[in-house]
C-alpha positions as a LaTeX table, in Angstrom:
\begin{tabular}{lrrr}
\hline
Residue & $x$ (\AA) & $y$ (\AA) & $z$ (\AA) \\
\hline
Met1 & 109.79 & 85.39 & 140.56 \\
Thr2 & 110.21 & 81.80 & 139.84 \\
Val3 & 112.67 & 79.89 & 138.69 \\
His4 & 110.75 & 78.80 & 135.81 \\
Ser5 & 109.78 & 81.68 & 134.72 \\
Leu6 & 112.54 & 83.18 & 134.42 \\
Leu7 & 113.48 & 80.03 & 131.98 \\
Asn8 & 111.23 & 80.20 & 130.44 \\
Gln9 & 111.70 & 83.97 & 129.78 \\
Lys10 & 115.15 & 83.33 & 128.61 \\
Ala11 & 114.30 & 80.57 & 125.76 \\
His12 & 111.36 & 83.18 & 124.79 \\
Lys13 & 114.39 & 85.47 & 124.30 \\
Leu14 & 116.33 & 83.29 & 122.69 \\
Glu15 & 113.72 & 82.01 & 119.96 \\
Val16 & 112.87 & 85.86 & 119.32 \\
Ile17 & 117.05 & 86.61 & 119.28 \\
Asn18 & 116.82 & 83.51 & 116.45 \\
Leu19 & 114.68 & 84.43 & 114.05 \\
Val20 & 116.99 & 87.30 & 113.98 \\
Thr21 & 118.62 & 85.35 & 110.92 \\
Asp22 & 122.40 & 86.99 & 109.12 \\
Asp23 & 120.55 & 87.58 & 106.35 \\
Leu24 & 118.22 & 90.14 & 108.45 \\
Leu25 & 120.93 & 91.68 & 109.96 \\
Lys26 & 122.48 & 91.97 & 105.97 \\
Asp27 & 119.55 & 93.51 & 105.44 \\
Phe28 & 119.41 & 96.69 & 108.10 \\
Lys29 & 123.01 & 96.92 & 107.76 \\
Glu30 & 122.30 & 97.35 & 104.24 \\
Arg31 & 119.59 & 100.03 & 105.05 \\
Met32 & 120.97 & 101.80 & 107.40 \\
Thr33 & 125.02 & 101.77 & 105.86 \\
Ile34 & 126.62 & 99.97 & 108.34 \\
Ser35 & 129.79 & 98.30 & 107.15 \\
His36 & 131.40 & 96.92 & 110.36 \\
Ser37 & 130.20 & 93.69 & 112.00 \\
Ser38 & 131.26 & 94.96 & 115.48 \\
Glu39 & 127.69 & 95.39 & 116.36 \\
Asp40 & 126.27 & 93.09 & 114.91 \\
Ser41 & 124.88 & 91.60 & 118.55 \\
Lys42 & 123.08 & 95.18 & 119.44 \\
Leu43 & 121.51 & 95.28 & 116.17 \\
Lys44 & 120.35 & 91.90 & 116.78 \\
Asn45 & 118.86 & 92.68 & 120.12 \\
Leu46 & 117.96 & 95.79 & 118.04 \\
Leu47 & 115.95 & 93.92 & 115.78 \\
Ser48 & 114.19 & 91.25 & 117.67 \\
Ser49 & 113.76 & 93.72 & 120.85 \\
Ser50 & 111.23 & 95.61 & 117.72 \\
Tyr51 & 110.22 & 92.65 & 116.54 \\
Ala52 & 109.07 & 91.17 & 120.03 \\
Ser53 & 107.23 & 95.05 & 120.63 \\
Ile54 & 105.31 & 95.04 & 116.47 \\
Lys55 & 104.42 & 91.23 & 117.29 \\
Ser56 & 102.70 & 92.40 & 120.63 \\
Lys57 & 101.03 & 95.60 & 119.15 \\
Cys58 & 99.85 & 94.21 & 116.38 \\
Gly59 & 99.96 & 90.20 & 115.91 \\
Phe60 & 101.74 & 87.81 & 114.23 \\
Phe61 & 103.75 & 88.40 & 111.61 \\
Glu62 & 107.21 & 85.79 & 109.85 \\
Leu63 & 110.78 & 88.17 & 109.84 \\
Asp64 & 111.25 & 86.04 & 106.59 \\
Gly65 & 107.44 & 85.50 & 104.96 \\
Glu66 & 106.64 & 86.87 & 101.20 \\
Thr67 & 102.85 & 87.56 & 102.03 \\
Asp68 & 101.70 & 91.55 & 102.08 \\
Ile69 & 102.13 & 91.25 & 105.89 \\
Asp70 & 104.98 & 90.30 & 106.54 \\
Thr71 & 107.14 & 92.48 & 104.34 \\
Arg72 & 105.26 & 95.40 & 105.89 \\
Gly73 & 105.58 & 93.95 & 110.13 \\
Lys74 & 109.06 & 93.77 & 108.95 \\
Glu75 & 108.78 & 97.31 & 107.42 \\
Leu76 & 108.04 & 98.10 & 111.36 \\
Val77 & 110.77 & 96.21 & 112.84 \\
Phe78 & 113.49 & 98.26 & 110.83 \\
Glu79 & 111.88 & 101.65 & 111.53 \\
Arg80 & 110.97 & 100.91 & 115.26 \\
Ser81 & 114.91 & 99.97 & 115.25 \\
Arg82 & 116.57 & 102.51 & 113.08 \\
Tyr83 & 114.11 & 104.84 & 115.95 \\
Ala84 & 116.34 & 102.45 & 118.99 \\
Tyr85 & 119.55 & 102.95 & 116.63 \\
Asn86 & 119.47 & 106.42 & 117.09 \\
Asp87 & 117.87 & 106.85 & 121.00 \\
Ala88 & 115.01 & 107.81 & 119.63 \\
Val89 & 112.55 & 105.02 & 120.18 \\
Glu90 & 110.46 & 106.72 & 121.74 \\
Phe91 & 109.02 & 108.87 & 118.52 \\
Phe92 & 108.45 & 105.44 & 116.98 \\
Glu93 & 104.79 & 105.15 & 117.95 \\
Asp94 & 102.95 & 108.64 & 116.96 \\
Asn95 & 105.18 & 108.57 & 114.15 \\
Phe96 & 103.89 & 105.23 & 112.84 \\
Leu97 & 101.18 & 104.64 & 114.20 \\
Ser98 & 98.53 & 104.41 & 111.23 \\
Asp99 & 100.75 & 101.82 & 109.93 \\
Ile100 & 101.05 & 99.89 & 113.28 \\
Thr101 & 96.54 & 100.31 & 113.41 \\
Ser102 & 96.49 & 99.13 & 110.04 \\
Leu103 & 98.78 & 96.24 & 110.42 \\
Gly104 & 97.41 & 94.93 & 113.27 \\
Ile105 & 93.70 & 95.68 & 112.03 \\
Asp106 & 94.98 & 93.11 & 108.93 \\
Ile107 & 96.63 & 91.00 & 110.96 \\
Ala108 & 93.68 & 90.44 & 113.00 \\
Tyr109 & 90.92 & 90.13 & 109.96 \\
Lys110 & 93.55 & 86.92 & 108.24 \\
Glu111 & 93.70 & 85.90 & 112.10 \\
Asp112 & 88.97 & 85.78 & 112.18 \\
Gly113 & 89.57 & 84.05 & 108.62 \\
Asp114 & 88.73 & 86.78 & 106.71 \\
Ser115 & 89.55 & 88.12 & 103.23 \\
Ile116 & 91.18 & 91.73 & 103.29 \\
Glu117 & 89.26 & 92.58 & 99.78 \\
Glu118 & 86.20 & 91.50 & 101.35 \\
Val119 & 85.82 & 93.71 & 103.61 \\
\hline
\end{tabular}
């Protein structure tokens, strides 16, 4: 692996972590009923790796967006992060397969310029 590819990987990881805003972290902590801040760095890493995982399976969506696709993507990120937090991430895909597939199809239609309602 070259130095250039390592730097690109680091830059991409920082870019994904930067997508995890304080508001997103706050929302996740409220859902998980976590009131302390000692795990904030770990939680941000879980959220960013979950976002990267869902995005690689389904396609691009915005974590802070307000469309149906963005909301469903954020929900899957939260659920995968919850599984990862509880050391059960290996069960996530089986339990959310229909949601992952549905989101991926809807994102593909959106990228092709088709309206989901037209299909």
